[in-house]
C-alpha positions as CSV (number, residue, x, y, z in Angstrom):
1,M,0.0,0.0,0.0
2,E,2.1,2.8,-1.3
3,G,-0.4,5.5,-0.5
4,E,0.1,5.0,3.2
5,R,3.8,6.0,3.2
6,P,3.3,9.8,2.9
7,L,0.6,9.6,5.6
8,D,3.0,7.8,7.9
9,D,5.7,10.4,7.2
10,E,3.3,13.2,7.8
11,L,2.2,11.7,11.1
12,Q,5.8,11.3,12.2
13,R,6.6,14.9,11.3
14,L,3.6,16.1,13.2
15,R,4.6,14.0,16.3
16,E,8.1,15.4,16.2
17,E,6.9,19.0,15.8
18,R,4.4,18.6,18.7
19,L,7.2,17.1,20.9
20,R,9.5,19.9,20.0
21,K,6.9,22.5,21.0
22,L,6.2,20.8,24.3
23,E,9.9,20.6,25.1
24,E,10.3,24.3,24.3
25,K,7.3,25.2,26.5
26,F,8.7,23.3,29.5
27,T,12.4,23.8,29.1
28,G,12.9,26.9,27.1
29,T,14.1,27.2,23.6
30,P,17.8,26.8,22.9
31,G,17.8,30.3,21.3
32,G,16.6,31.8,24.5
33,G,12.8,31.7,24.4
34,V,10.6,32.6,27.4
35,I,9.2,29.6,29.1
36,E,5.7,29.3,30.5
37,I,5.5,28.9,34.3
38,A,2.5,27.2,35.9
39,D,1.6,26.3,39.4
40,G,2.0,22.5,38.9
41,M,5.6,22.7,37.5
42,F,7.0,25.6,39.4
43,Q,9.2,23.7,41.8
44,N,10.7,21.6,39.0
45,I,11.5,24.8,37.0
46,L,13.2,26.3,40.0
47,Q,15.4,23.3,40.3
48,E,16.3,23.1,36.6
49,H,17.2,26.8,36.2
50,P,19.7,28.2,38.6
51,A,19.3,31.7,37.3
52,L,15.7,32.4,36.7
53,V,13.6,35.6,36.2
54,I,9.8,35.2,36.2
55,D,7.6,37.9,34.7
56,V,4.3,37.7,36.6
57,W,1.6,39.2,34.4
58,A,-2.0,39.1,33.2
59,E,-3.4,39.5,29.7
60,W,-5.6,42.5,30.8
61,C,-2.6,44.4,32.2
62,G,-1.4,47.3,30.0
63,P,2.0,47.7,31.6
64,C,2.5,43.9,31.4
65,R,2.2,44.2,27.6
66,M,5.0,46.8,27.7
67,V,7.3,44.5,29.7
68,A,6.7,41.4,27.6
69,P,8.9,42.3,24.6
70,V,11.6,43.5,27.0
71,I,11.6,40.0,28.6
72,E,11.7,38.3,25.2
73,D,14.7,40.5,24.1
74,L,16.6,39.8,27.3
75,A,15.8,36.0,27.1
76,R,17.5,36.1,23.6
77,D,20.4,38.4,24.8
78,L,21.2,36.3,27.9
79,A,20.4,32.8,26.5
80,G,22.4,30.1,28.2
81,R,23.1,32.4,31.2
82,V,19.7,33.4,32.6
83,T,16.3,31.7,32.0
84,F,13.2,33.9,31.6
85,G,9.7,32.7,32.3
86,K,6.2,34.1,32.2
87,C,3.5,33.3,34.8
88,D,-0.1,34.5,34.2
89,V,-1.6,35.3,37.6
90,D,-5.1,34.6,36.5
91,Q,-4.2,31.0,35.6
92,N,-1.7,30.4,38.4
93,P,-3.0,31.9,41.6
94,R,-0.9,29.7,43.9
95,I,2.4,31.2,42.6
96,A,1.0,34.8,42.9
97,A,-0.2,34.1,46.5
98,S,2.9,32.4,47.6
99,F,5.0,35.5,46.7
100,S,2.4,38.0,48.0
101,I,2.1,39.6,44.6
102,T,-0.3,42.5,44.8
103,A,0.7,44.5,41.7
104,I,1.7,43.5,38.2
105,P,3.9,43.3,36.3
106,T,6.2,41.9,38.9
107,L,9.6,40.3,38.1
108,L,10.8,37.6,40.5
109,F,14.6,36.8,40.5
110,F,15.6,33.3,41.7
111,A,19.2,32.1,42.2
112,N,19.5,28.4,42.9
113,G,15.8,28.2,43.8
114,M,15.9,31.2,46.3
115,L,14.1,34.5,45.7
116,I,16.8,37.1,45.6
117,D,15.2,40.2,44.1
118,R,11.8,41.5,42.9
119,V,10.9,44.4,40.6
120,V,7.3,45.8,40.6
121,G,6.1,47.9,37.7
122,A,7.1,48.4,34.1
123,L,10.7,49.4,33.9
124,P,12.7,50.1,30.7
125,K,14.9,47.4,29.2
126,E,18.2,48.9,30.5
127,A,16.8,49.1,34.0
128,I,15.7,45.5,34.0
129,K,18.9,44.4,32.4
130,T,20.9,46.2,35.2
131,R,18.9,44.3,37.8
132,V,19.5,41.0,36.1
133,M,23.3,41.7,35.9
134,R,23.3,42.7,39.5
135,A,21.4,39.5,40.5
136,F,23.3,37.0,38.4
137,G,26.5,38.7,37.2
138,A,25.3,38.1,33.7
139,G,25.7,40.7,31.0
């Protein structure tokens, strides 16, 4: 049945693409993508990423939309040195509550699983980068 071969190839390609997307979502892209942080996997991510900055945000938050491209740029600029993640407070209330987040955007800085710094509000890229460099010695 020769007609089945292209279908098998297409299914395999779709499986590989889906697996790649899942891996990127949970481990970050090699090129420095921003990973999604959720309540259920938070502790694992803390253990896997010794230098981690989490952008706590919400879709309805205007200042959060200003910070998002800055976080994406820094994730690319500092790939391999600092991991950047995003945590939607509306979908992950346990993380927000455990760090007493009362205003967004909030950036949480973790070194080896420990919270070492926090930034509240929409700061410009250079100000955020300075805080990252101070926290992790990355630059």
